[in-house]
C-alpha positions as CSV (number, residue, x, y, z in Angstrom):
1,M,0.0,0.0,0.0
2,K,1.6,3.2,-1.2
3,I,1.7,6.1,1.3
4,N,1.0,9.5,-0.2
5,R,3.3,12.2,1.4
6,P,4.1,14.8,-1.4
7,E,6.2,16.8,1.0
8,L,8.7,14.0,1.2
9,T,10.7,13.9,-2.0
10,G,13.3,11.7,-3.5
11,F,11.7,8.4,-2.5
12,D,8.4,6.6,-2.2
13,L,6.9,5.1,1.0
14,S,4.7,2.0,1.2
15,I,3.6,-0.6,3.7
16,E,4.4,-4.2,2.6
17,N,2.7,-7.3,4.0
18,E,0.9,-5.0,6.4
19,V,3.9,-4.9,8.8
20,D,7.0,-3.6,6.8
21,L,7.8,0.0,6.1
22,V,9.4,0.3,2.6
23,V,11.4,3.3,1.4
24,T,12.0,3.1,-2.3
25,V,14.8,5.5,-3.2
26,H,14.5,7.3,-6.6
27,S,17.3,7.2,-9.1
28,K,17.4,11.0,-8.9
29,F,17.4,11.0,-5.1
30,D,19.9,13.8,-4.7
31,S,18.3,16.2,-7.2
32,E,14.7,15.5,-6.0
33,N,15.5,15.5,-2.3
34,K,15.6,19.1,-1.3
35,I,15.9,18.4,2.4
36,K,19.1,17.1,4.0
37,S,17.2,15.4,6.9
38,W,15.1,13.1,4.7
39,A,15.5,10.2,7.1
40,G,14.5,12.4,10.0
41,N,11.3,13.4,8.3
42,I,10.5,9.7,7.8
43,A,11.3,9.0,11.5
44,D,9.1,11.9,12.6
45,A,6.2,10.7,10.4
46,F,6.4,7.0,11.1
47,E,7.0,6.4,14.8
48,G,5.2,3.0,14.9
49,N,6.6,-0.4,15.3
50,Y,7.4,-2.4,12.1
51,R,8.6,-5.9,11.5
52,R,11.1,-4.5,9.1
53,V,12.1,-1.2,7.7
54,I,13.3,-1.8,4.1
55,V,15.2,0.7,2.0
56,D,14.9,-0.4,-1.6
57,M,17.8,0.8,-3.7
58,H,17.1,-0.9,-7.0
59,H,17.0,2.5,-8.8
60,M,20.4,3.6,-7.4
61,K,23.6,3.3,-9.2
62,I,25.6,5.4,-6.9
63,A,24.7,7.1,-3.6
64,S,25.8,10.3,-2.0
65,S,26.8,11.1,1.6
66,T,23.2,12.4,2.2
67,L,21.9,8.9,1.6
68,Y,24.4,7.2,3.9
69,A,23.9,9.7,6.7
70,G,20.1,9.1,6.4
71,L,20.6,5.4,6.5
72,I,22.5,5.8,9.8
73,Q,19.7,8.1,11.1
74,L,17.1,5.5,10.2
75,T,19.0,2.8,11.9
76,Q,19.2,4.8,15.1
77,H,15.5,5.7,15.0
78,F,14.1,2.2,14.1
79,E,16.5,-0.1,16.0
80,S,14.1,-0.3,18.9
81,R,11.0,0.0,16.7
82,S,11.5,-2.9,14.3
83,Q,12.2,-6.5,14.8
84,T,15.2,-6.7,12.3
85,G,16.4,-3.1,12.0
86,I,17.1,-1.7,8.6
87,T,17.2,-4.0,5.6
88,L,18.8,-2.8,2.3
89,R,17.1,-4.3,-0.7
90,H,18.9,-4.4,-4.1
91,S,22.0,-2.6,-2.9
92,N,24.6,-2.8,-5.6
93,D,28.3,-3.5,-5.2
94,T,29.2,0.2,-5.2
95,V,26.9,0.9,-2.3
96,K,28.2,-2.2,-0.4
97,R,31.8,-1.1,-0.9
98,A,31.0,2.4,0.4
99,L,29.3,0.9,3.4
100,A,32.4,-1.2,4.1
101,M,34.7,1.8,3.7
102,L,32.5,3.7,6.2
103,H,32.6,0.7,8.6
104,I,28.8,0.6,8.8
105,T,27.9,-2.6,7.0
106,H,27.2,-4.3,10.3
107,L,24.3,-1.9,10.9
108,F,22.2,-3.5,8.0
109,S,20.8,-6.7,6.8
110,F,20.7,-7.3,3.0
111,E,17.9,-8.6,0.8
112,E,18.7,-9.4,-2.8
113,E,15.5,-10.1,-4.6
114,S,15.3,-10.2,-8.3
115,V,14.2,-6.8,-9.7
116,V,10.8,-7.0,-11.5
117,E,10.3,-4.1,-13.9
């Protein structure tokens, strides 16, 4: 079920399986996202408990520091509000290398479903 929040730009929000919050990051995340605290806005708007919080990155080829900072912020906010923390879906090798260089890979679980377009 898609969540309509036009003030939140650069990503789409939805509820999956009635218990998972899904953030689907747009390919033009940096140019669409006019607010630096994108993750803080999600945290403020969605304080409830979820089984999982999934960040779907299948549109992303590269990611900026704004995205990585937001992922850390989401982790801090949802670590006690979800059963499994933050799950990165469809994160590519470039993103995974950056997470390793930042020494934050351990903060996330990974889901690699096939992309259906």
